N, C-alpha and C positions, 0 to 999 in steps of 0.2 A: 944027396939022398934025402936029406931032411926036407929040402924044398919039395921034392917029389912027393914025399909023404904028406906034406901039408897041402899040396894041391889036390891029392887024391881025397884027403879028408874033406876039403872044401867042396869038391865036386860031388861027393856023396851027400853032403848036407843039402846042396842045391837041388839035387835030383829028388830028394825027399820032400823038400818044400814045394816043388812043382806038382808033385803027385797030390799033395794035400790041397793045393789050390784048385786042381782039376776036380777033385771030389766035391769041394764046396760049390764050384760052378755047376756041376751036374745036379747037385742038391737044390740049388736056387732055381735052376731051369725047370726042374720037376715041380717045384712049388708054384712057379709062375704059370706053368701050363695048367696046373690044378685051378689056380685063381681065374685064369682066362676061361676055363671051362665052366667054372662056377658062375662067373658074371654073365657069360653067354646064356646059360640056363635061366639065370635070374631075369635077364632082359627079355627073353622069350616069354617067361611067365608073366612079367608085368605088362608086356604088350598084349598078351591075351586078356589079362584083367582089364586093361584100358579099353580094348575093343568091346568087351562085355559091358563096361560102364557106359560107354558112348551109346551103345544100343539101348541100354536102360533109360538114359537121359532122353534120347530121341523118342522113345516110347512114351515117357512122361510128358514131354512137350506136345506130342500128338494128342495124348489124352486130355491135357489142359486146353489145347485149342478146341478140341471137340466139345469139352465142357463149356468153354467160353461161348462157342457158337450156340450151344443149347441155352445158355443163360441169356444171350442176346435175343434169341428167338422168344424166350419166355418174357423178356422185357417188352418186346414188340407186342406180344399178345396182351400183356398187362396194360400197355399204353392204349391199345385199341379198346380194351375194356373200359379204361378210364375215360377216354374220349366219348365212348358210347354212353357211359353213365352220365357224363356231363351233359351231353346232348339231351339225354332223356330227362335229366333233372331240369335243364333249362326249358325244355318243352313243357314239363310239368309246371314249372313256375310261371311260364307264360300263360298256360291254361288257367292256373289259379288266379293270376292277375286279371286275365280277361274275364274270368267268372266274377271276380270281385267288382270289376268295372261294370259288367252287365248288371250285377246285383245293385250297385250304387245308382246306376242310371235308372234302373227299374224303380227302385225306392224313391229316387228323386222325382221321377215322372209321376209316381203315385202321390207323393206329397204335394206336388204342384197341382195335380188334378183335385186332390182333397181341398187344397187352399182355394182354388178357383170355385169349387162347388160351395164351400162355406161362404165365400164372398158373394156369389150369386144368390145364395139363400138369404144372406143378411140383407142384400139389396132388395130382394123380393119381399122381405118381411116388412110391412108398413108399420106394424106395432113396434118393432125394434127401432125403426127410424124415429118414430114419435117419442119413444122412451129416451133415446139418445138426445134428441133435440130438447126434450124437457129437462134432462139432466144439465145440458149445457146452459139452457136459459136459467135454470135454478142457480147454478154456480155463478153465472154472470150477475144475476139479481142479488145474490148474497154479497158478492164483491162490491157492487154498487151501493148496497144498503150499508155495508160496513164503512165504505168511503164517505157516504152521506152522514152517517153518525159521527164519524171523526171530524168532518167539516162543521157539523152542528156544535159539537163540543168545543172545537176551537173558536167558533164564532161567539159562543156563550162566554168563553173565557175572555175574549177580546172585548165584548160588550161590558162585562163586569169590570175589567181594568179601565175601560173608557169611562164608565160611570164613576169609579173612584177618582180618576183624574179630574173629571168635570167637577165633582164635589170639592175636591181640593182647590181647584182653580177658582170656584165661586167664593169659597171662604177666604182665599188669599186676596181676591179682588175686593171683597168687602173690607178687609183689613186695610188694604191700600187706600180705598176711598176715604175711610175714617181718618187715616193718617194724613191724607192730603187736606181734608177739611180742618183738622186740628192745626196743621202747618199754616194754612191761610189765616185762620183766626189769630194765631200767634204773630204772624207777620203784620196784621192790621194793628193789633195792640202795641207792638213794638214801634210801628211808624207813628202812632198817636203819641206815645210817650216821648219819642225823639223830638216831635214838633213842640211839645210842651217845654222840653228842656233845652231847646235850641238857642233861645235868647240869652239866658244867663251864662251858658257855657261859652258862647262866642266871645264874650268879654275876657274870658280867662286865657284862652290859647287860640291863636289863629290856625295853627296846624290841626287842631281838633275839628274845627269847623270845616276844613277842607275834606277831612276824612268823612265827616257826616254827610257832606254834600255828595261825595262820591257814592256813599251807601244809598242815598236817596235816588241817585240816578240809576244805580244797579237794580234796585228792588223792582221798579216798574218793568224793567226789561225782563227779569226773571218771571214776573207774573204774566207778562205778555207771552213768553215762550211756553209757560206751563198752562195747559187748558184748564178751564174752570171745572169741567166734569170729564176726566179722562176716560176713554173707552176701555172697558175691561178686556175686549178681544185683542186690541193692539198691545195692551200691557202684557197679556198672557203670551202672545206670539213672541214679543221681544225678549221675554224671560225664558221662553222654551228653546230659543236658538242656542246650540252649544258653541263654546269657543273652540277654535282649531287647536288640535293636539299634535304633538310630534310623535314620530315612529318610536317604538320601543324595540330597537335593533340589537340583535345578539348574533354572534357567530354560530352558524349551524352547519351540520354535516347532512347533506342531502343524500338520499338513497337511490335516486333516479336522475337522469339528465334534466337540469333545470335552467331556464333562461333568466337572464338578468332583466328585471322590470324596467331598467333605465336604458341600457344600450342594446337589448334584445339578444346579446351574445350568450353562448352557453357558459355556465359556470363550471369550467373544467376542473377536475380534481377528484381525489379519492375521499378526502375528509375535509371539513372546514372550508367548503368552497366559497362561502360568502355570508353576507348578513341576511337575516330574515326577521320580519316584524312579528312580535308576539300577538298583536291585535288583528292586523289585516294580513293579506296574502302577499305583501310586498317583499321582494327579495332582490338583492343586487350584489355586484362585486364589491370587494373592499375598496378598490380604486374608484368605484362609482358612487360611494356613499356621500361624499361631500357635494357632488353635482346633482344628485337625485332630488326630487321633491321631498320636502321634510314634513308635509301635511299628512296626517293620518286620519281617515283613509285618503288615498290619492283622489283628486277630482276626476270625474269621468272623462273630461276632455284630455287629461294628461295620461290616464290609464290606458286608453285605447290607442296604442301606438302601432302602426302597421309594421309588418316584417320588412326589413330592408337592410342594405349594406352601405356603409359609408365608403364610397369608392376612393376617397383620398387616403384612408388608412386601412381599408379592407375589413372593417369591424362591423358586425351585425349578422343576423340570421336571415338568409334568403328563402329557405324552404325547409320543411321537415315532414316526416311521415314514416309509415311502416312499409317495409319492403321485405324481400326474401333474398338470401344469398346462399350459394352452395354450401353444403356441409363440408367439414374439413377433409373428408375422404373423397370429395368430388361430387359433380352433378349426378352421377350415377346412383349415389346413395340418397339423393333427395335434396330438398331445400329446407332452410331454417329461417325463422322470422328474425328480423333485425329492425332497429330504429335508426333511421338515417336523418342526419341534420347537415345542411349546407350552411356553415357558419365560419366567419373569420377567414375566408378564402380557403377553407378546408372542408372536406367531406368526411364527417364522423359517422361511424357505424357502431352500434351497440347491440350486443346479443340480447334477444328476448327469450327468457327461459320457457321451456314447455311446461304446461300444466295450468293450474288455476291463476297463478300470478302472471299478468301480462305486462308488468312494468319492467323496463330494461334496467340493468345495473349502471353504475357510474364508471365502470371500467370499459374503455373503448376497445373494440375488437379489431378495428381498422381505421386508419387515418390517412387520407390522400390529400395532397396539397394541389389546389387548382392553379397555383402560380408556377408549377413545374413546367419546364419547357416541353417535356414529352407528354404532358397530360392531354388526353383526348377522350371524347365520348362518341360512341358509335353504336348502331344497331348490329344485330347478329343474324347470320344465316343458319339454315338447318344444319349445314356441314360444320359450323362452329360449335354447336351444342348438340352433338349426336345423341346424347342420353336424355335430353329434355323432351317432354311431350310436345305434340304438334300444336296444341292449343296455347302452350306457354311461349312459343317462339316469338310471336309478335309483341309479347309483353317483356322481353328480355333486352337489356342493353349492356354494353361493355364499357368499363372505365379503365383506362390504361395510364400508367405513370412510370417514370424512370426507376431503374433498379441499380444498375452498375454504371459507372462512368467509363471504365476500361476493363474488359471489352464492353461495348454498349449493349445493355440488356434492359428490358422493361418487364413490368408485371401487369397482369390483367385481372379484373374482378368482374364477374357476371352479377347482375342485379335483376331480379324479377319483381315486377309491379303487379298491382291488382288487375289492371286492364290496360289496353293499348293507349287510351287517352292519358292515363296516369304516366305511362312511359314517355309519351311525347312531352308532357309537362316537365318531367325530370330532365330529359335530354335538352329541352329548350332552355331551361333555367341554368343548367351547368354550362352549356355552350355560350349562352348570352353573358353569363357572369364572367366566364373565362375571357371572352372577347373584350368586355369592358375593363377587366383587370389589365389585359395586355395594352389596351388603348391608353389607360392611365399609367402604364409603365410600373405597375406594382409587381416587380419581379421577385422571385424567391431568392433569399439570401443563402448562398451555398457556402457552408463552412467546411464540411467534410466531403471529399470526392471519393466515393468507394471504388476501389480498383482491385482486380484479382492479382494478388502478389506473386503467385507462381502457378504452374500447371496443376490443375486439380487431380490429374491422374497419378501424382506422386503418392505412394502409399503412406508416407509419413504424416501427411496432412490429416488423414482420417483419425489418427491416434494422438493428435496434438493436445497437450494439456497446458502449455505455456509457450510464450515466444518473446523475442526481443530483437530489435534492429541493431546489428553490430556496426555496420557502416552502410554506405549507399549501395553496396553490392552484395551484402551478406545478411542473412537472417538466421538467428539461432532458434531452434525449435526443441522444446522439451516434450518427450512422448513417454509411452509406457516402456520403451526399450532403452531410453537414454537420451543424451543431448546430441543433436545433430546441427550442422551448419549448412545452409543452402547458399551457394554462390549463384545468385539468380541470373547474372549475365553470362556465366560460363557453363551452366547446367552441371555443376559439380556438387556432390553431396559428401560432406565430411562427418565422420563419426567422432565427435569431440570428447565424449565421456561415456563410460559404460554403466553409469548409475541407472537404477530402475525408477520409473515414475517420477519425472521431474515436474513439480507442481508450480514453481515460480523461478524466474530467472532475473537476476540483477547483475549489472555490469559495472565494474570499476575500472574504466580504461586508463585512468591516471596511474593506478597501482598495478595495472595489468593482471587483474584478478577477476575470475568469474564466480559469482555467488549463486548457489542453487539450494532450493528446498526439494529434497528427493528422498527416495527410499520408503520402505514400508512404515517406518516409525517417524517420518517427516523430520529428518535431521537436516541441519545446514552444513553444506560442503563447500570448500574453497578449491578451485581449480586454476591452473596457470592459464594465462592468455594465449600461450602458444598452442593450447589444445584446440583452439578454433581453427588452426591451420592443418590439423590432422597429425601433429607430432605427438609422440608419447609423452604424457605429462609426468614431470619429475616429482610431483606431490599431489596428494588428495587428502586435504585436511578435513576431518570430521569434527564438528563442535559437539561434543558428547552431551553437554548440558542443554542443548536445544531440542531434545526429544519432544515430539508433539508440537513442533512449531507449525503455525498456520499462516504467518504473515511476516514478511521482511521488507525493509525499506532502507535506503541509503541517503546520505546528505553530508554536507560540509559545514563545519562550525567555524566561527570567526577565530577562535583561539587555537584551532588546529587546522593545518593545511591538508592533512590526509582525510580520506573518505571515512565516514563513520557508518557502521552497520548496526541496525536496530532489529532485534529478533523478538517477536511476540509469541509467548507461550501462555495461552489463556490470559490471565491478568498480569503476568510478569513480562517485563520488557528488558532484555539483556542488551547492553551497549558495548560495542567493540570498535577499535580503531583498526583499519586495514592498512598494512604496510607492503611495500614492494619487495622487501627482503625478509629473510627468516626472522622470527617465526610467523610472519605474514599477518598476524592478528594479535591484538592485545585487548583484553577486557578491562573497561574502566568504570563500569557502574551497572546497577540494576534499578529499575523503576517499577513501582507498583501502580497500575492503572486502576481507576475507580470501578471498572467492570471488565468483562472479557473483551479484548481488543478486537474490533471488527474492521477497522481501517486506521492507518497512521501515515504521517509524513512529517517533514521537518519544516517549521516556520520560524525563521529568525532566531536560531539558537534554542528553540523550544520544540519539543516533540508534541505534535498534535495527534491525539488518539481519539478515535470514535468508538463508542460502546453503546449499549442499548439505551436509547432515549437521551443521549448526551454526548458532548465533546469536551475535551479538556486540553489545555496547554501545559505540559509537564516540563519542569526544569531538568536539563540533561546533566549539567555539571554542578548542580547545587548552588548556583549563584543567583537565585531569585525565588519567587513564590509561584506555585502552580495556580493557574486560573481556570475556573469552571466557566466554559463558554455558554452554559445554560444556567443563568443566575437563578437560584431558587427564590430570591426575593422579588423577582419580576412576576407579577400576577398574570401577565399575558402569556407566560411560558409554563404555567402550572400544568397545562394539559399534557405536556411531554412526560411528566412524572406520573400522571394518572394512567397512561397507557404505555404499551411496549412498542417502540418504534426502532427498527434496526438502523444503524448508522451506515450511510453509503459513502460519503466523502465530504470534504470541506474545502472551501476556496478562500484564500486571503486576498481581500481587495486592497486597493491602494490607500484608502483613508482609514486604516485601522478598523476595518469592517470585515466581518466574516460571513460567508454563506454556509450554513450547516444543512446538508442534504440528508434527510431521513427517508425511510421506506414509503412514507405517505405524503411528504411535502418537504419544501425547503424553507428555512427560517434565516433571516438576516439579523445579526447581533453585532454589538460593538465590542471593543477590547475588554470590557468588564462583564460581558455575557448578558447584557440587557438588549431588548429588542430595539433595533435601529429603524426598521421599516414595518409598518402595519401590514403591508401586503406580503403574502407568502407565495413561494414558487410551487405551482401545482403540477402534478404528473397526470397525464391523460390515461395511463394504464399502470398496472402494478409493476414496479421496476424489478428486474432480475439481476441487474448489475449497473454500475455507474463508473464513469471516468471523468476527469476534469483537467483543465489547465487554468491559466490566469484570466482567461476571457470567456470560456464556454464550459458548460456542463453537458455531458453526453449521457443520456439515460437510455438503457436497454430494456425493452419489454418484449412480450410475446409477438406483437405485430411488427416490431421494427425498432428504430432508433430515433430519439427526439433530441434536438440540440437547443439549448437555452443560453441566451446572453446573460451572464451573471451581473452585469452592470445595469442594463435596462430592463431585466426580467422578461425579455421578449422571447417568445417561442419562434426561433428563426428557421429551423429546418426539420423535416421529417424524412427518414430513409426507410422505405418499406421492405427491409430485409428481415424476414421472419426467422425466428429461432437462431439468432446470432448472439454470440457472447464474446467478450474481450479476452485476449490471451496475455495482455500486459496491463500495467497500472494506468498508463496514459491512453489506452484504447486505440493505438495506431494499428495494431495487428489484431484481427478477429477471426473467429472460426464460424463459418456459416454452415449450420447443420442441415444441408440439403443432400440431394443425391446427384452427383457425388459431393462430399464435403469440400468446401472451398476456403482457401486462406485469403482473407480480405484485408487490404491495406487502406486505411482512411488517410488520404492525403489532405493536409491542411491547405485550404485555398489561399490563406493569407500569409503563408510562410513557404520557404523553399522546400522542395521535395527531399525527404529524408531517405528515400529508397528509389532505386532505379527499377521501375516496374517493367518486366519484359512482356512481349505479346504472348497471349495464351490461346489455346484452342480446345474446344470440348471434344474434338475427335482425334486428339493426339494419341499416337501409338508409341510413345517413349517408354523406355524401361530402364531400371537401375542396373547398370552393368559394372562388374568389378574391374578394378585396375590392378596393377602390380602391388599396390599398397592395400593392406587389409582394412584401412580406415578411410579409404577414398572410393567413391563410386562416381560414375558418369551417367547422367540421366539423358538418354538420347534414343533416337530411333535405331533399332538394330540394322546392320548392313543389309541383310536380306530384305527387310521390310522397306528400307530406303530405295533399294534397287527396284522393288516392285512398284513403289510409288512413282519412280521416274519412268518406268515403262508405261504406266497408266497415263502419265502426263504426255508422253510422246504419242500415244494413241489418240488422245483427244486434241483436236486443233485449237480449241479455245484455251485449254490449259497450256498447250505448247507455246501459244503466243504470249502468255503471261511470263514465260521463262526469260524473255528478252525485255529489258526495261527500256523506258524512254530515255533519250539523252538528257543530261543535266549539266549545267554550268559550262556552256560551250560558247564560242564566238564564231560567227560566220565571217570567213576571210574572203573567199572567192568561189565561184562555181568551178568545180573540177569535173570535167566531162571526159569521155573516152578520147584517146588520141592527143591529150594535152601534154604528154611526156611525163617527166618526173614531177610528182606531186609534193609540194612543200606545205606542211601543216604546222600551224602555230600551236605551241603547248598551251594547255589549259591554264588559266590564271589561278594561282594559289594565294589565298589570303590567310595570314597568320595573325590571330587576335590574341590579346593578353589573356592569361588563364583566369584572371579575375572576372572576365565577362562571360565565362562558361555558364555560370549559374546565377540567375537573378530571380528574386521572389516576384511573384505575379499576383498582386492583390486584387486584380480586376475580376469582376464577376460576370464577364462576357462569356461567349460561347466557349465551352471547355475543349471541344474538339479543335477549335482554331488555336487555342492556347497551346495544345499539345503539338499541333503542326508547326506553330511558330517556334517552340522550343527545339523540335527536331530539326527545323531549318537552320536555327542558330548553331546547333551542334554540328550540323553538316558543313556549314561555312567555316567552322573553327578547325576542321581537319587539314592537315598538311599533306594529304595524299588523295588520290582518286580511287574510288572503290565502286564496283558494280554489283548489282544484286546477283545472288546465286540462283540456281535453277529453281529453287522453291519460292522465289520472290522475296527472300530476305536480303538485308544489306549488311555485308560483313563489316563495312566501315561505319556502322552506326555508333551509338553511344558506347564508348569503351569504358570498362570498369576502372576504378582508381588503382586497383592492383594490376600491374602490368601483365599483359598477355604474352609479351615477348620473352619473359623469364622462362628458362627451361625448367620443366618439371620432370625430375628423374623418376617419379613414381608412376608416370602415365605411359600407357602403351602408345597412345596417340592423342592428339588434341581433341577437345570436345567437338561434337557434331557441328559442322559448318552449316547444315541445313536447318538448324534450330530457328524457330520463329521469334527469337528474342530481340531482333533489331527491326527498325522501321525504315521505310523508304523516305528519303528527304523530300520535303515539300517545297514548292516554289510559289506558294500562295502569298498574297500580300498581307500586311499586318491588319488585323481587324480594328476598326475604330471603336472607341468606348461608347457605351450607351449614354443617352442624354439623361439629365437629372429627372428622377421620378417625382419630385416635389411639384405640386400644383397649387396655385393661389386660391382655388375654390374648394369648397367642401360640398360635394353633391350627395344626395340621398338616393340610393338605388332601391326601388321597390319593385314588386312583381308587375305593376302596371307599366314600368319602364322597359320591360323586355319585349321581344318581338312576339306579337300575339299569334302569329302564324305558327310559331314553335311551341307556344304555351297554350295549347288547346285545352280548355277546361272541360 
């Protein structure tokens, strides 16, 4: 029962719970239906509002489109109005201009008619002619009268002076006659007295009698020689003849080109060109002073020396005169006068200023060497000078000289003469003199061979401020953006340092340190040698106390095996030792210079500094006394202290002699600063820079480069590269400021090549392309451009034939024809030479192109492999760089362009023979009469 009751209770409870659950479900269902109904109504409402909004937007778009069309229509209308207004304004301007032209022509014609009318009236008026002729006659009569009066006054003065001289001569002759009569009477009385005293005195001394007899024999002779009544005229003439005097010579600075009165050569120089006599017009070189006539004035037979050239030495002036040359901007802008002189195997040109002064200055504007192998003279055609007038073309000739050695380039100069006969004379003299110089083998001594160091299309060259040769295959260039290294044989550009504005580069290869002047404040920085290979430098040492530095130099002292660095900051010079390990530098002294340092180098443990008007040898380690190389006690050097001369450079000669190069001349002194040579080194133009070595001084000017032998003082070479400046202290790398700027390498003809110069092209299309490394670039032709060039080559038969080179280094074994079966070919012979024979200095001065071919041939024979030219005509097996090309470079996408023109084709030409000796046992004098008369038409 109890269980039944429990079950009934539980069943009642369960039924109640189910009923509650159903009520909740129904309630939720009703709420859900309400929500669904609400959302459906909301959806309908929103759809209706959306449709309404879409209609409104479409309406607005339609309105905006219609408005835009209206605006465009309005713009078109305004444009039409503007064009119409422009046309109307243009027509109005044309009408106004036409009206002005008509008015001008009308007024011009009226003025011309009035002028003609006045001229005819004046010509018809006889009275006017008479008055005019009377005025002219009167003025001429007055001039003649004044000239006659002046001559009369001068004649009266001369007559008065002559009368005074005659009176003085007469009185002097009278006194002479009276003196002679007195002398004769005295002689007679003395002879009588001697005869009276002869007997007694002869007994006293026999020697006295001998003397008396001699006197008796001499007196009649004197009386016989002396006339009894001497003529007054003869006496006056003998007394009036002056004794010969010597020249009063002093060093003089001439303001215009002056010839030496002895050798007829120009006295080249800016100041102190030579001696000049204060009495007469005699002038000569310092070297000609001892051999020139010493009589003042010079006898007429010695003064009238013809123009001529000593063909043995090439000294003398052949011809001179005024010509015209194109203005610096070209023939189109006109011509300017110049004074031309053919002297000392050179053609000098001096600018003549426009205005009243017609005297040229002493600064040469152009110098061309007639001994140049590429020198030639030729006439021009109308197509050569398209901007010249027709009447001037027959009077123009062209002078051509060499410019670059590699690639071969020349420069031309147009010269305009007064007439055609004058042109023939100039051309004949230049050609005749050149042929005679070649006949006598007076060749130009080549010291520097200018070569283009790298492709001029490289953008870094234009901004170059400094440069240095790292090794045979690398050049370091300092620019506005930093320090870069050019691997010339691989066409690889390396960004070595990120410093801005590199002004000077010095290398210390022993210590593996790079020294730079860079930055806005001109500080000295030290970089590791590994930076030249493109690796990230582990240090960049900035010498803080070198702020404002303007010059650095390096050298090795006897007491120290490490490289020493000298930094010039105005007058202060800081001395450092450079080490290979940390801290990489050590300061060991400071030196005070006598003036602001303009140049410096190390001479035998002494620092040679150049400052304004002086040079000094300063002790570096305090173990001696400083020496002033311009001794103030030498009176011949006082002029240096009286004027301001900039110091350019100094050269130490072998016998304790120094050449001090200033901005106006070069002076030779001994170890005590006293003048050692009277002759000075003269610059033909104002120097802008200077470089030197132990044998030669290279002077840069506006027209080019001049090279002087420091021992013989001879002007040996002229290079006509205008606006060129050196990028390093020794002048091996230079920047030629032309379009485009070029990097020029001066190869020393008497030493081994310090740089492997690649072949360059003016039409190169190379570009700097990035590699995987951020610090390395490849300078080559892009792939698309290279493919285009090859397509053009394949289209052109001539270019296509050049892609296949001729066979080289082969042996003929036997004829192999068709049907001969298996062909057996012999391998090409390979010759391995010692590495010491790869490079030999070539001091010969023969043809440079033959030398280059010979060197290329030697290099080709030294290879242990066979290589053929590529499609562009280059030889991949040419001169390989010292840094191996076979080393894998992990930073490159690919190897540099194989089509680069940096290698040359080997040559099979024979070795050139050396030139015969230019010395001749004769000294011939070349005059204008000796030239071909057919070419020298007067």
